[in-house]
C-alpha positions as CSV (number, residue, x, y, z in Angstrom):
1,X,0.0,0.0,0.0
2,X,3.0,2.4,0.7
3,X,4.3,1.8,-2.9
4,X,0.8,2.5,-4.4
5,X,0.7,5.8,-2.4
6,X,4.0,6.9,-3.7
7,X,3.1,5.9,-7.2
8,X,0.0,8.0,-6.9
9,X,2.2,11.1,-5.7
10,X,4.6,10.4,-8.6
11,X,1.4,10.8,-10.9
12,X,0.2,13.9,-9.3
13,X,3.7,15.4,-9.8
14,X,3.5,14.3,-13.4
15,X,0.4,15.9,-13.9
16,X,1.6,19.4,-12.5
17,X,4.6,19.0,-14.7
18,X,2.1,18.4,-17.8
19,X,0.2,21.7,-16.6
20,X,3.5,23.7,-16.4
21,X,4.4,22.9,-19.8
22,X,7.4,20.6,-18.8
23,X,6.2,17.6,-21.0
24,X,9.6,15.8,-20.9
25,X,9.9,15.7,-17.2
26,X,6.4,14.6,-16.6
27,X,6.8,12.0,-19.5
28,X,10.0,10.6,-17.7
29,X,8.0,10.3,-14.3
30,X,5.1,8.6,-15.9
31,X,7.6,6.0,-17.7
32,X,9.1,5.3,-14.4
33,X,5.6,4.5,-12.6
34,X,4.8,2.2,-15.6
35,X,7.9,0.3,-14.8
36,X,7.0,0.2,-11.0
37,X,3.6,-1.1,-11.9
38,X,4.6,-3.9,-14.1
39,X,7.2,-4.9,-11.6
40,X,4.2,-4.9,-8.7
41,X,2.3,-7.1,-10.9
42,X,-1.2,-6.7,-9.3
43,X,-2.1,-2.7,-8.2
44,X,-5.6,-1.3,-7.3
45,X,-8.0,-0.4,-9.9
46,X,-8.1,3.3,-8.7
47,X,-4.2,3.6,-9.4
48,X,-4.5,1.6,-12.6
49,X,-7.4,4.2,-14.0
50,X,-5.0,7.0,-12.7
51,X,-1.9,5.6,-14.6
52,X,-4.0,4.9,-17.6
53,X,-5.3,8.8,-17.7
54,X,-1.7,10.0,-17.2
55,X,-0.3,7.4,-19.9
56,X,-2.9,8.9,-22.6
57,X,-1.9,12.3,-21.7
58,X,1.9,11.4,-22.5
59,X,0.9,9.8,-25.7
60,X,-1.2,13.0,-26.5
61,X,1.7,15.2,-26.0
62,X,3.8,12.6,-28.4
63,X,1.2,12.8,-31.0
64,X,1.0,16.4,-30.9
65,X,4.9,16.4,-31.0
66,X,5.0,13.9,-34.0
67,X,2.3,15.7,-35.9
68,X,4.6,19.1,-35.7
69,X,8.0,17.5,-36.3
70,X,7.2,14.4,-38.6
71,X,6.4,16.5,-41.6
72,X,9.9,18.5,-41.1
73,X,11.6,15.0,-40.7
74,X,9.9,13.9,-44.2
75,X,11.2,17.1,-45.6
76,X,15.0,16.1,-44.5
77,X,14.5,12.7,-45.8
78,X,13.6,14.2,-49.3
79,X,16.7,16.2,-49.3
80,X,18.7,13.5,-48.5
81,X,17.2,11.3,-51.3
82,X,18.0,14.4,-53.5
83,X,21.8,14.2,-52.7
84,X,21.8,10.5,-53.6
85,X,20.1,11.0,-57.0
86,X,22.1,14.2,-57.7
87,X,25.2,14.3,-55.8
88,X,27.2,17.4,-55.3
89,X,30.4,17.0,-57.7
90,X,32.5,18.5,-54.7
91,X,32.7,15.8,-51.9
92,X,33.2,18.2,-49.2
93,X,30.2,20.4,-50.2
94,X,28.3,16.9,-50.2
95,X,29.5,16.0,-46.7
96,X,28.7,19.4,-45.5
97,X,25.2,19.6,-47.0
98,X,24.7,15.8,-45.4
99,X,26.0,17.4,-42.0
100,X,23.7,20.1,-42.1
101,X,20.6,17.6,-42.5
102,X,22.0,15.3,-39.8
103,X,22.3,18.5,-37.3
104,X,18.7,19.2,-38.4
105,X,17.6,15.8,-37.6
106,X,19.2,15.6,-34.2
107,X,18.0,19.0,-33.2
108,X,14.2,17.7,-33.8
109,X,14.9,14.7,-31.6
110,X,16.4,17.1,-28.8
111,X,13.6,19.7,-28.8
112,X,10.7,16.7,-29.3
113,X,9.8,13.3,-29.5
114,X,12.3,11.2,-31.0
115,X,11.7,9.9,-34.3
116,X,10.1,6.5,-34.8
117,X,12.3,3.4,-35.6
118,X,11.0,3.0,-39.1
119,X,11.4,6.7,-39.6
120,X,15.0,6.7,-38.1
121,X,16.1,3.5,-40.1
122,X,14.9,5.4,-43.6
123,X,17.0,8.3,-42.6
124,X,20.0,6.4,-41.6
125,X,20.0,4.1,-44.6
126,X,19.7,7.3,-46.9
127,X,22.5,9.1,-45.1
128,X,24.7,5.9,-45.5
129,X,24.2,6.1,-49.2
130,X,24.6,9.7,-49.6
131,X,28.0,9.4,-47.6
132,X,29.5,6.9,-50.1
133,X,30.5,9.7,-52.9
134,X,32.6,11.5,-49.7
135,X,34.0,8.7,-47.8
136,X,37.3,10.4,-47.2
137,X,35.5,13.4,-45.9
138,X,33.4,11.5,-43.9
139,X,36.4,10.3,-41.7
140,X,37.1,14.2,-41.4
141,X,33.7,14.9,-40.2
142,X,33.7,11.9,-37.9
143,X,36.7,13.3,-36.2
144,X,34.9,16.8,-35.9
145,X,31.9,14.8,-34.5
146,X,34.0,13.1,-31.8
147,X,35.7,16.6,-31.1
148,X,32.1,18.0,-30.8
149,X,31.3,15.1,-28.4
150,X,34.3,16.0,-26.2
151,X,33.0,19.7,-26.0
152,X,29.8,18.7,-25.0
153,X,31.0,16.7,-22.1
154,X,33.3,19.5,-21.0
155,X,30.0,21.4,-20.8
156,X,28.4,19.0,-19.0
157,X,31.3,18.7,-16.7
158,X,31.4,22.4,-16.0
159,X,27.8,22.6,-15.4
160,X,28.1,19.7,-12.7
161,X,31.0,21.5,-11.2
162,X,29.0,25.0,-11.1
163,X,26.1,23.0,-9.3
164,X,28.7,21.6,-6.6
165,X,30.2,24.7,-5.9
166,X,27.0,26.9,-5.6
167,X,24.4,24.5,-4.4
168,X,25.2,25.4,-0.7
169,X,24.3,29.0,-1.5
170,X,22.4,29.3,-5.0
171,X,23.0,32.7,-6.8
172,X,19.6,34.6,-7.7
173,X,17.6,33.0,-10.4
174,X,18.3,35.6,-13.1
175,X,21.8,34.8,-12.9
176,X,21.0,31.1,-12.9
177,X,18.9,31.7,-16.0
178,X,21.5,33.3,-17.8
179,X,24.2,30.6,-16.9
180,X,21.8,28.0,-18.4
181,X,21.0,29.8,-21.5
182,X,24.8,30.7,-22.3
183,X,25.7,26.9,-21.9
184,X,22.8,26.1,-24.1
185,X,24.0,28.4,-26.8
186,X,27.3,27.1,-26.3
187,X,26.0,23.4,-26.6
188,X,24.3,24.2,-29.7
189,X,27.4,25.2,-31.3
190,X,28.9,21.8,-31.0
191,X,26.7,19.7,-33.3
192,X,26.4,17.3,-34.6
193,X,28.0,14.3,-32.7
194,X,27.9,10.8,-33.5
195,X,24.6,8.9,-33.4
196,X,25.8,6.5,-30.8
197,X,27.2,9.4,-28.4
198,X,23.9,11.8,-29.1
199,X,21.4,10.1,-26.5
200,X,24.0,9.5,-23.7
201,X,25.4,13.2,-24.1
202,X,21.7,14.3,-24.2
203,X,20.6,12.7,-21.1
204,X,23.7,13.9,-19.2
205,X,23.2,17.3,-20.1
206,X,19.6,17.3,-19.2
207,X,20.5,15.7,-15.7
208,X,23.3,18.2,-15.1
209,X,21.0,21.2,-15.7
210,X,18.2,19.6,-13.6
211,X,19.4,21.0,-10.1
212,X,19.8,24.6,-11.5
213,X,16.3,24.4,-13.2
214,X,14.8,22.9,-10.0
215,X,16.2,25.9,-8.1
216,X,15.1,28.2,-10.4
217,X,11.6,27.0,-10.2
218,X,11.8,27.2,-6.3
219,X,13.0,30.7,-6.4
220,X,10.1,31.6,-8.7
221,X,7.6,30.1,-6.5
222,X,8.9,32.0,-3.4
223,X,9.1,35.1,-5.4
224,X,5.3,34.4,-6.7
225,X,4.2,33.9,-2.8
226,X,6.1,37.4,-1.8
227,X,4.3,39.0,-5.1
228,X,1.2,37.8,-4.1
229,X,1.4,39.0,-0.3
230,X,2.1,42.5,-1.8
231,X,-1.1,42.2,-3.9
232,X,-3.1,41.4,-0.8
233,X,-1.7,44.6,0.9
234,X,-2.6,46.8,-2.0
235,X,-6.2,45.2,-1.7
236,X,-6.4,46.3,2.1
237,X,-5.3,50.0,1.5
238,X,-8.0,52.1,2.3
239,X,-7.7,56.1,3.4
240,X,-10.0,59.0,3.0
241,X,-7.4,61.0,1.3
242,X,-7.1,59.1,-2.1
243,X,-3.6,60.6,-2.7
244,X,-2.4,58.8,0.5
245,X,-3.8,55.7,-1.1
246,X,-1.9,56.2,-4.3
247,X,1.5,57.0,-2.2
248,X,0.7,53.8,-0.3
249,X,0.3,51.9,-3.5
250,X,3.4,53.3,-5.3
251,X,5.4,52.2,-2.0
252,X,4.0,48.7,-2.2
253,X,4.9,48.6,-6.4
254,X,8.2,49.5,-5.6
255,X,8.5,46.5,-3.1
256,X,6.8,44.3,-5.7
257,X,9.2,45.3,-8.6
258,X,12.4,44.8,-6.0
259,X,11.2,41.2,-5.9
260,X,12.7,38.8,-8.6
261,X,10.8,37.1,-11.7
262,X,7.9,34.7,-10.6
263,X,8.0,32.7,-13.8
264,X,7.2,34.0,-17.4
265,X,3.7,32.6,-17.2
266,X,2.8,33.9,-14.1
267,X,4.3,37.5,-14.3
268,X,1.7,38.8,-16.7
269,X,-1.1,37.9,-14.4
270,X,0.4,39.0,-11.4
271,X,1.0,42.4,-12.9
272,X,-2.3,42.8,-14.1
273,X,-3.9,41.7,-10.7
274,X,-1.7,44.3,-9.0
275,X,-2.9,47.2,-11.3
276,X,-6.4,46.4,-11.1
277,X,-6.7,46.5,-7.3
278,X,-5.2,50.3,-7.7
279,X,-7.4,51.2,-10.6
280,X,-10.0,52.7,-8.1
281,X,-7.3,55.1,-6.8
282,X,-6.4,56.4,-10.2
283,X,-10.1,56.4,-11.1
284,X,-10.6,59.0,-8.4
285,X,-7.5,60.9,-9.6
286,X,-8.5,60.9,-13.3
287,X,-12.1,62.4,-12.1
288,X,-10.3,65.2,-10.5
289,X,-7.8,65.6,-13.4
290,X,-11.0,65.7,-15.8
291,X,-12.5,68.3,-13.8
292,X,-9.4,70.6,-14.0
293,X,-9.5,69.9,-17.8
294,X,-12.8,71.5,-18.1
295,X,-11.8,74.3,-16.0
296,X,-8.8,74.9,-18.5
297,X,-11.1,74.8,-21.4
298,X,-13.2,77.5,-19.5
299,X,-10.4,79.6,-19.0
300,X,-9.2,79.2,-22.6
301,X,-12.5,80.3,-23.6
302,X,-12.4,83.2,-21.4
303,X,-9.3,84.6,-22.7
304,X,-10.6,84.8,-26.1
305,X,-13.5,87.2,-24.8
306,X,-13.2,91.0,-25.1
307,X,-12.2,92.6,-21.8
308,X,-11.4,89.3,-20.0
309,X,-9.2,89.6,-16.9
310,X,-6.0,87.7,-17.2
311,X,-5.2,88.2,-13.7
312,X,-8.3,86.5,-12.7
313,X,-7.5,83.6,-15.1
314,X,-3.9,83.3,-13.6
315,X,-5.2,83.1,-10.0
316,X,-7.6,80.1,-11.2
317,X,-4.7,78.4,-12.9
318,X,-2.5,78.5,-9.6
319,X,-5.4,76.1,-8.2
320,X,-4.9,73.6,-10.7
321,X,-2.6,70.7,-9.5
322,X,-3.4,67.7,-11.3
323,X,-3.1,68.6,-15.0
324,X,0.0,71.0,-15.0
325,X,2.1,68.4,-17.4
326,X,-0.9,68.1,-19.7
327,X,-0.8,69.3,-23.3
328,X,-4.1,71.2,-22.3
329,X,-2.3,73.1,-19.5
330,X,0.7,73.8,-21.6
331,X,-1.7,75.2,-24.5
332,X,-3.3,77.5,-22.1
333,X,-0.2,78.9,-20.6
334,X,1.0,79.8,-24.2
335,X,-2.6,81.5,-24.8
336,X,-1.7,83.3,-21.8
337,X,1.7,84.4,-22.6
338,X,0.3,85.4,-26.2
339,X,-2.6,87.6,-24.4
340,X,-0.2,89.3,-22.3
341,X,2.2,90.0,-25.3
342,X,-0.7,91.1,-27.5
343,X,-1.8,93.6,-24.7
344,X,1.8,94.9,-23.9
345,X,1.9,95.5,-27.8
346,X,-1.4,97.4,-27.7
347,X,-0.1,99.2,-24.4
348,X,3.1,100.4,-26.2
349,X,1.4,101.2,-29.3
350,X,-1.0,103.4,-27.7
351,X,1.8,105.1,-25.6
352,X,3.5,105.5,-29.0
353,X,0.5,107.5,-30.2
354,X,0.0,109.3,-27.3
355,X,3.5,110.8,-27.3
356,X,3.4,111.3,-31.2
357,X,0.7,113.7,-30.4
358,X,2.2,115.3,-27.4
359,X,2.3,118.8,-29.0
360,X,-1.4,118.8,-29.4
361,X,-1.9,118.8,-25.9
362,X,0.3,122.1,-25.0
363,X,-2.0,124.6,-23.0
364,X,-4.8,122.1,-23.3
365,X,-7.0,121.2,-20.3
366,X,-7.5,117.8,-21.8
367,X,-3.8,117.1,-20.9
368,X,-4.9,116.1,-17.3
369,X,-7.0,112.9,-18.7
370,X,-4.2,111.5,-20.7
371,X,-1.5,109.0,-19.3
372,X,1.6,111.1,-19.4
373,X,4.3,111.6,-17.2
374,X,3.1,114.5,-14.6
375,X,6.5,116.5,-15.2
376,X,5.7,116.2,-18.8
377,X,2.1,117.2,-18.3
378,X,3.2,120.1,-16.1
379,X,5.6,121.6,-18.9
380,X,2.8,121.3,-21.6
381,X,0.2,122.9,-19.5
382,X,2.7,126.0,-19.1
383,X,5.5,125.9,-21.8
384,X,8.2,128.7,-21.2
385,X,8.4,129.5,-25.0
386,X,11.9,130.2,-25.0
387,X,12.2,130.2,-28.7
388,X,15.8,128.9,-28.8
389,X,16.0,126.7,-32.1
390,X,19.4,125.6,-31.3
391,X,18.2,124.2,-28.3
392,X,15.5,122.4,-30.2
393,X,17.9,121.0,-32.8
394,X,20.4,119.8,-30.2
395,X,17.3,118.1,-28.2
396,X,16.4,116.6,-31.3
397,X,19.9,115.3,-32.2
398,X,20.2,113.8,-28.6
399,X,16.9,111.9,-28.9
400,X,18.0,110.3,-32.4
401,X,21.2,109.2,-30.7
402,X,19.3,107.5,-28.0
403,X,17.0,105.9,-30.6
404,X,20.0,104.8,-32.9
405,X,19.0,106.8,-35.7
406,X,21.4,108.5,-37.6
407,X,20.8,112.6,-37.6
408,X,20.8,114.6,-41.0
409,X,24.5,115.5,-42.4
410,X,23.9,119.3,-41.4
411,X,23.9,118.4,-37.5
412,X,27.0,116.5,-37.7
413,X,29.0,118.9,-35.5
414,X,26.2,118.7,-33.0
415,X,26.3,114.7,-33.3
416,X,29.9,114.7,-32.4
417,X,29.6,117.2,-29.2
418,X,26.8,115.1,-28.1
419,X,28.6,111.7,-28.5
420,X,31.6,113.0,-26.4
421,X,29.3,114.3,-24.0
422,X,27.3,110.8,-23.8
423,X,30.5,109.2,-23.2
424,X,32.0,111.5,-20.5
425,X,28.5,111.3,-18.7
426,X,28.2,107.4,-19.0
427,X,29.9,106.7,-15.9
428,X,28.8,109.6,-13.9
429,X,25.3,110.0,-14.5
430,X,22.7,108.2,-12.5
431,X,19.8,108.9,-14.6
432,X,18.3,106.3,-16.8
433,X,17.1,106.2,-20.3
434,X,13.4,106.9,-19.1
435,X,14.4,110.0,-17.2
436,X,16.8,111.4,-20.0
437,X,13.8,110.9,-22.6
438,X,11.4,112.6,-20.3
439,X,14.0,115.7,-19.7
440,X,14.6,116.2,-23.3
441,X,10.9,116.2,-24.2
442,X,10.3,118.9,-21.5
443,X,13.4,120.7,-23.0
444,X,11.9,120.7,-26.1
445,X,8.4,121.7,-25.1
446,X,10.0,124.7,-23.1
447,X,12.2,126.0,-26.2
448,X,9.3,126.1,-28.9
449,X,8.3,129.7,-29.8
450,X,4.7,129.4,-29.4
451,X,1.6,127.2,-29.0
452,X,1.4,126.9,-32.7
453,X,4.6,125.2,-34.1
454,X,6.1,126.9,-37.0
455,X,7.6,124.9,-39.9
456,X,11.0,124.3,-38.6
457,X,9.7,123.2,-35.2
458,X,7.4,120.9,-37.0
459,X,9.9,119.4,-39.0
460,X,12.0,118.9,-35.8
461,X,9.0,117.1,-33.9
462,X,8.6,114.9,-36.8
463,X,12.3,113.6,-36.5
464,X,11.1,113.0,-32.8
465,X,8.0,111.0,-33.8
466,X,10.1,109.0,-36.0
467,X,12.3,108.1,-32.9
468,X,9.4,107.0,-30.5
469,X,9.0,103.6,-31.9
470,X,12.6,102.8,-31.1
471,X,12.4,104.2,-27.9
472,X,8.8,102.8,-27.0
473,X,10.3,100.8,-24.0
474,X,11.6,103.9,-22.4
475,X,8.7,106.4,-22.7
476,X,8.0,108.1,-19.4
């Protein structure tokens, strides 16, 4: 009865291996159970039924494997037949072609159910015939196969040594997986080998890898449990402050990511479950973000309205916290900058127009209603009327120099004198350009002859008007 119990447990292990896609491992266990049952002779019906079911599973996978690989083997057989009926003139190329087909055949045997006896005998007989035109090269290739067998044995020995050295304290599964992958690539490089060596080497290679593969699965199972525990913690997150919930989830997510892999099949499922349990937190965040996006659209529409308050728009913009990196928020910021630039340009243009018409406000009571500097307003309300043409010309040339505009040639001497004067005052004067322009405009107003400008004075004033655009930023 104890033996029957062990056999039941072996069949359960085989079923788990089938479910995990480890077909070859499961079939090996089923075959071992089959031998034990034959040795026992009489077994219970329950065990017999269980074994028959698992045996059928094994045959099913063999059939699937054969269904996938037998057509490929038949194609290889046809290629060998072609080499017999139409051999390659160069024996070396003929041998290489046969060598390549044998390699393909052995790789199919290694990755799926081995070929049936009849199919294998057909392939062997045909390759023997195909080898006849290149018997000499065959000996050379045989030496290559023997060398490949030695190299494969070295790989097996190195894996065994690796296991013995590290089994007391295994590296992490990523390092182990890389090690197996690296050795498999190396193993593939040393093919083919002699047929009589192939199966023995293959079995030794699988047995050498098994402890490492088992350790990888063991670590994956541990990681699976750890990740599953974190998912359970995510399910328990609860806080009235949704932002706190997100912060707790992100911390747990970092812990989750610091855990090693849990197996290729498990990882996508675990990752999906992890995020599904956190979706509710982000849905709340998304709702707030959507509300802010609606506000952004309202503010964008507000800017387009006539007489809108940009100050109020900017104040409401400061309250938005969830959408600062969205295209909509960035677009609104650009719209605000564009609006402010447009308003600034309008202000400057209005100021240029105002100062261009400054002379029209002389002795005018309406000058109190316009936005001009108080000292200039005082000057135009009561000019001195000094009628000093030289002073007027000098003032205009000075304004032109400030604006970077070349004065007329007849004012060349005045320009030179004023340029020198500007250089001398550069480091001693504390007045800025706004004050300079203000003082020059006041000097011009006080030195006209009368309220109504004569032809020379109008010409000089027109030269000042040309300068105002360049000096728009320094208008007082």
